[in-house]
Phi, psi and omega in degrees: 000323179296319178298312181299321180293318179296317179295318177301314179298320179297315179294319178298321179293321179297320187272347185291142174289152180296139179283153178261134178251044180286137178292152179292144177277135178090136184289321184293321180290322178294320179294317179294319179296319180296316180292326177293319178298316179297316180297316179294320179295318179297316180297318178300315179289328181292327181261005181283119183289343180295322179296318178295316179298320178298313180298316180294331181276327189260314188302316183302334179293337183258005179261140174251108186301331182281347179263160177301133187279328184301311178297326179293315178295322178296319179295317178295316179298317179295320179297314180294320179296316179296316179298315178298319179299314181295313182296314182291330173295319176297317177299316181296319178295317178296317179297321179297317179292318180294323178299321176297324180285335185263021179285338182276133178300326180294319178293319178299317179298320179297317179296316179299321180288325176297312181290325174299318178296322178296319177299315180295318179296319178295323176297316179295319178296317179296325180293331182265359181286133180243133176279143180261000000 
C-alpha cells in the first residue's frame, strides 16, 4: 500500500497544474494570514512529540544535579532559543529567495515534476526492498 501511495502521489504531482504564489491583496489580510501561519506553526511544534523526545534524551546529559537547576534550564533554554532563531531566520531567507525563483509557471512545473519523479522512484525502491 505504501508503494502504491508513493507512486500515486508522484503521478498526481506530475499532472498537477503549477500553484500560484501571488501575494495577498491588502495589508490587513496579509497581516492576519501571517499571524495565523505563525500561530499554526507554533501549535504544530508544541504538540510534536519529536521535540519532547529530543529534550528528554539530550537535556539530562547537560544537567548537574548538585547545582541549582533553574539557571541550568535557563541557559539551555536560551541556547536552544538562539539556535532556533538563527536556523529559522536562515530558512526564511532561503524560502524568500526560492519564492522569487518560483514565480514562473515553467519553473514550478519543473519542480513539481522533479518531486513527482522522486516519489515514483522512492516507491519503486521501496517495492524492491527486501527484509532480512
